[in-house]
C-alpha positions in Angstrom: -11.5 -19.7 -4.3 -8.5 -17.3 -5.3 -7.0 -15.3 -2.6 -3.4 -14.6 -1.6 -3.0 -15.3 2.3 -1.1 -12.5 4.4 -1.4 -10.4 1.2 -2.5 -7.1 2.1 -3.4 -5.6 -1.0 -2.5 1.2 -1.0 -3.0 8.0 0.8 -1.4 10.5 -0.4 -1.9 14.5 0.9 0.3 15.4 3.9 -1.1 15.0 7.3 0.8 18.0 8.9 -2.3 19.6 9.5 -3.8 16.7 11.7 -0.7 16.6 13.7 -1.7 19.9 15.5 -5.2 18.5 16.3 -4.1 15.3 17.8 -3.6 15.0 21.6 0.0 15.2 22.5 1.4 12.7 24.8 4.0 13.3 27.6 7.6 11.8 27.0 10.6 12.7 28.8 12.6 13.1 25.6 12.3 12.3 21.9 13.0 8.8 21.3 15.2 10.0 18.1 16.3 13.5 17.4 15.5 13.0 13.9 14.2 10.4 11.4 15.5 10.1 7.9 12.0 8.7 6.0 12.7 7.4 2.4 9.5 6.9 0.5 10.4 4.8 -2.8 7.4 6.2 -4.7 5.9 9.5 -5.6 4.0 12.2 -3.3 0.5 11.5 -3.3 0.5 7.6 -3.0 -0.1 5.2 -0.1 3.6 4.9 1.1 4.0 8.5 0.8 0.9 8.9 2.9 1.7 6.6 5.4 5.2 8.4 5.9 3.5 11.4 6.4 1.0 9.9 8.9 3.8 8.2 10.9 5.7 12.1 11.0 2.0 13.7 12.2 1.5 11.0 15.0 5.3 10.9 15.9 5.4 14.5 16.5 2.0 14.8 18.0 3.1 12.0 20.7 6.5 13.5 21.3 8.5 10.5 19.9 10.6 12.3 17.2 12.3 15.6 17.0 11.8 16.1 13.5 11.8 14.3 10.0 13.6 14.5 6.7 11.7 12.9 3.8 12.9 11.6 0.3 10.7 10.6 -2.5 12.5 8.6 -5.4 9.6 6.8 -7.5 9.6 4.0 -10.1 9.0 0.5 -10.5 6.8 -0.3 -7.5 9.8 1.1 -5.4 12.5 -0.7 -7.3 14.2 2.6 -8.5 14.3 4.1 -5.0 15.3 1.0 -3.2 18.9 0.3 -4.3 19.3 4.2 -3.4 18.4 3.4 0.2 20.3 0.4 0.7 23.5 1.8 -0.8 23.2 5.3 0.8 21.7 4.5 4.1 23.8 1.2 5.0 24.0 1.2 8.7 22.2 4.4 9.6 20.4 3.6 12.8 17.9 6.4 12.1 16.9 5.9 8.5 13.6 4.0 7.8 12.0 3.2 4.2 8.1 2.8 3.6 7.2 -0.2 2.0 4.7 -3.1 1.5 3.3 -5.8 -0.3 3.5 -3.8 -3.8 7.3 -3.8 -3.3 7.3 -7.6 -3.1 5.6 -8.3 -6.2 7.5 -5.7 -7.8 10.8 -6.9 -7.2 9.8 -10.1 -8.3 7.9 -8.8 -11.9 11.1 -6.6 -12.6 13.7 -9.5 -11.6 15.4 -6.6 -9.5 19.2 -7.2 -8.4 18.0 -5.3 -5.2 14.8 -6.4 -3.3 12.9 -6.0 -0.1 15.0 -8.9 1.2 18.0 -6.7 1.2 16.4 -4.2 3.8 15.8 -5.1 7.5 12.2 -5.5 8.6 11.4 -3.4 11.5 7.5 -3.2 11.7 4.4 -4.2 9.8 1.9 -1.4 10.4 -1.4 -1.6 8.7 -3.4 -3.2 5.8 -6.0 -2.0 3.6 -8.6 -3.6 1.2 -8.7 -2.8 -2.3 -11.3 -1.2 -4.3 -12.6 -1.2 -7.9 -13.5 2.4 -8.7 -14.7 3.9 -12.0 -14.9 7.8 -12.8 -18.2 9.2 -12.0 -19.0 9.5 -16.0 -18.7 6.0 -16.4 -21.3 4.0 -18.2 -20.4 1.0 -15.6 -22.9 1.8 -12.9 -22.4 -1.7 -11.1 -19.8 -4.3 -10.8 -21.7 -6.3 -13.1 -21.8 -3.9 -15.7 -17.7 -3.8 -15.8 -17.9 -7.8 -15.2 -19.8 -8.1 -18.6 -17.6 -5.7 -20.3 -14.2 -7.7 -18.9 -15.9 -11.0 -20.3 -16.7 -9.5 -23.7 -13.1 -8.2 -24.3 -10.8 -7.7 -21.4 -8.3 -6.1 -23.4 -10.7 -3.3 -24.1 -11.0 -2.6 -20.5 -8.0 -0.6 -19.2 -7.6 -0.3 -15.3 -5.2 1.8 -13.6 -2.9 0.8 -10.6 0.2 0.8 -9.1 3.2 -0.5 -10.4 3.6 -3.7 -12.6 3.5 -6.8 -10.5 2.0 -4.9 -7.4 -0.9 -6.0 -5.7 -3.2 -3.9 -7.9 -1.9 -5.8 -10.7 -2.3 -9.0 -9.0 -5.9 -8.2 -7.8 -6.8 -7.8 -11.8 -5.1 -10.9 -12.5 -7.3 -12.8 -9.7 -10.4 -11.2 -11.0 -9.8 -12.3 -14.8 -8.8 -15.8 -13.7 -12.0 -16.2 -11.3 -14.2 -14.7 -14.3 -12.4 -17.7 -16.5 -10.4 -15.2 -18.8 -6.6 -15.1 -19.0 -4.8 -12.9 -16.7 -2.6 -12.0 -19.4 -5.2 -10.3 -21.3 -5.5 -7.6 -18.7 -5.3 -4.1 -20.1 -3.1 -2.9 -16.9 -2.0 0.5 -16.6 0.9 1.0 -14.2 1.5 4.2 -12.2 4.4 4.7 -10.0 2.5 7.2 -7.7 -1.3 7.3 -6.4 -1.8 10.8 -7.7 -1.1 10.0 -11.3 -3.4 6.9 -11.4 -6.1 9.2 -9.6 -5.9 11.7 -12.4 -6.1 9.2 -15.2 -9.2 7.8 -13.5 -11.0 10.8 -12.9 -10.1 12.1 -16.2 -11.4 9.1 -18.2 -8.4 7.9 -19.7 -9.0 4.5 -18.3 -12.0 2.5 -17.6 -11.5 1.5 -13.9 -9.0 1.9 -11.3 -7.5 -0.4 -8.3 -6.1 1.0 -5.1 -7.0 1.2 -1.4 -10.0 3.1 -0.2 -8.1 5.5 1.4 -6.3 6.7 -1.6 -9.8 6.9 -3.4 -11.8 8.3 -0.5 -11.3 11.9 -1.2 -12.6 11.5 -4.8 -15.4 9.7 -4.0 -16.5 11.9 -1.4 -16.3 14.8 -4.2 -18.5 12.7 -6.4 -15.7 12.5 -9.1 -15.4 8.4 -8.5 -17.7 5.6 -7.7 -16.9 2.6 -6.1 -18.1 -0.8 -7.5 -16.5 -3.5 -5.2 -14.3 -4.1 -2.1 -11.5 -6.9 -2.2 -11.6 -7.5 1.3 -13.2 -10.2 3.5 -15.9 -7.8 4.7 -17.0 -4.5 4.0 -15.1 -1.3 4.9 -16.9 0.1 8.2 -19.4 3.1 7.1 -18.6 2.5 3.5 -21.7 0.9 1.6 -19.9 -1.0 -1.2 -20.1 -4.9 -1.5 -17.5 -7.2 -1.5 -16.6 -9.1 -4.5 -17.3 -12.2 -2.6 -20.9 -10.9 -2.0 -21.1 -10.2 -5.6 -20.4 -13.7 -6.8 -16.5 -13.3 -7.4 -14.6 -15.8 -5.1 -11.6 -13.1 -4.6 -10.2 -11.8 -1.8 -6.9 -9.6 -1.5 -5.6 -6.7 0.8 -2.4 -4.8 0.9 -0.2 -4.3 4.0 2.4 -1.6 4.6 5.3 -1.1 6.8 8.8 0.2 7.7 12.2 -1.2 7.2 15.7 -0.2 7.9 18.7 -0.1 5.8 21.3 -2.9 5.8 24.1 -3.0 8.2 22.7 -1.8 11.3 23.6 -3.5 14.4 21.2 -4.8 16.9 21.2 -2.2 19.1 20.1 0.3 16.3 17.5 -2.2 15.2 15.9 -2.7 18.8 15.7 1.3 19.0 13.9 1.5 15.8 11.4 -1.3 16.9 10.8 0.2 20.3 10.1 3.5 18.5 7.5 1.9 16.2 6.0 -0.1 19.0 5.5 3.3 20.7 4.1 4.8 17.8 1.6 1.8 17.5 0.6 2.3 20.9 0.1 6.3 21.0 -3.6 7.4 20.8 -2.2 9.9 17.9 -1.5 6.8 15.5 -4.8 5.0 16.3 -6.7 7.9 15.4 -5.1 8.2 12.2 -5.7 4.5 11.5 -9.3 5.0 12.5 -9.7 8.2 10.4 -8.2 6.6 7.3 -10.1 3.2 7.8 -6.9 1.2 7.8 -6.5 -2.1 9.8 -4.0 -2.1 12.7 -1.8 -5.4 11.9 1.3 -4.6 13.9 4.2 -6.9 13.9 7.7 -6.2 14.9 11.0 -7.4 14.5 11.7 -11.4 14.1 8.0 -11.8 13.7 7.7 -9.6 11.1 10.7 -10.8 9.1 9.2 -14.6 9.3 5.8 -13.5 7.8 7.6 -11.3 5.3 9.5 -14.4 4.2 6.4 -16.5 3.8 4.8 -13.2 1.7 7.6 -13.3 -0.6 7.2 -17.1 -1.2 3.5 -16.9 -1.7 3.6 -13.7 -4.0 6.3 -15.6 -6.2 4.0 -18.6 -6.5 0.7 -16.3 -7.0 2.4 -14.5 -9.8 3.7 -17.7 -11.5 0.3 -18.9 -11.7 -1.2 -15.9 -13.0 1.8 -15.7 -15.7 2.7 -12.5 -14.3 6.4 -13.5 -13.4 
């Protein structure tokens, strides 16, 4: 069976309106007057959606006075990451949203600055991937798509996040499980979820891979159809089979978390860990996690750093095995 352990294989839309509807919790004073939130991706994708969710829940819970956002997209976070590292160094109120996509992108791009160069604060969520097709697609079931891949994988274009990221890895794992060469994948990488969605619903690609929350709105509107889920079990309330149920021994999921710049001191790091711990415990955050069908996999500080190091090693090994690194 092909799988990536600890791999949490991607929402896009501002959650500001949600904040007003969430219950407020009483705090004597905000833990930070403001947070400088850096999103190394374009608006409309999973990292941006996570950042906006953090803002909505934090404000509702009274944890933070205000937020400043900056989006810099490209290469699975590898364009924005050096800017965050160099310009936010030592800033105790700066956070970057990232995750498993950034791990693979750093390896694939042979980047001089990688996720190893920031300070792990907390892992927040994980989300299973889904394989989707446009509503007009001739592929009505996973078997239809599987047969097309077996016939000619190069003729089946699949949209996803940045090259080397978890979407790309999942496609490689699928081809390997179908006894095909992962190098024959016709993978179309996008730096933001919004652009990938447009390509899928516009029929510019045969299929797409992302997290359920990123495609949910399009599925509900009837513009996309889900064929399979990459998690160990079905997504609650979503009647779509897992790849394992369909006879394909592949599982993968995507995790997301937050990181501080290099150069912060122990007191600054602990303050950020305390903030994310309070956020995770807040009802406002729990409501968003449930609404988005994310899984809470909170892990903070040194424990998160340890798992991250293991994840980097496992990702590198998997990418080499699949010929992606």
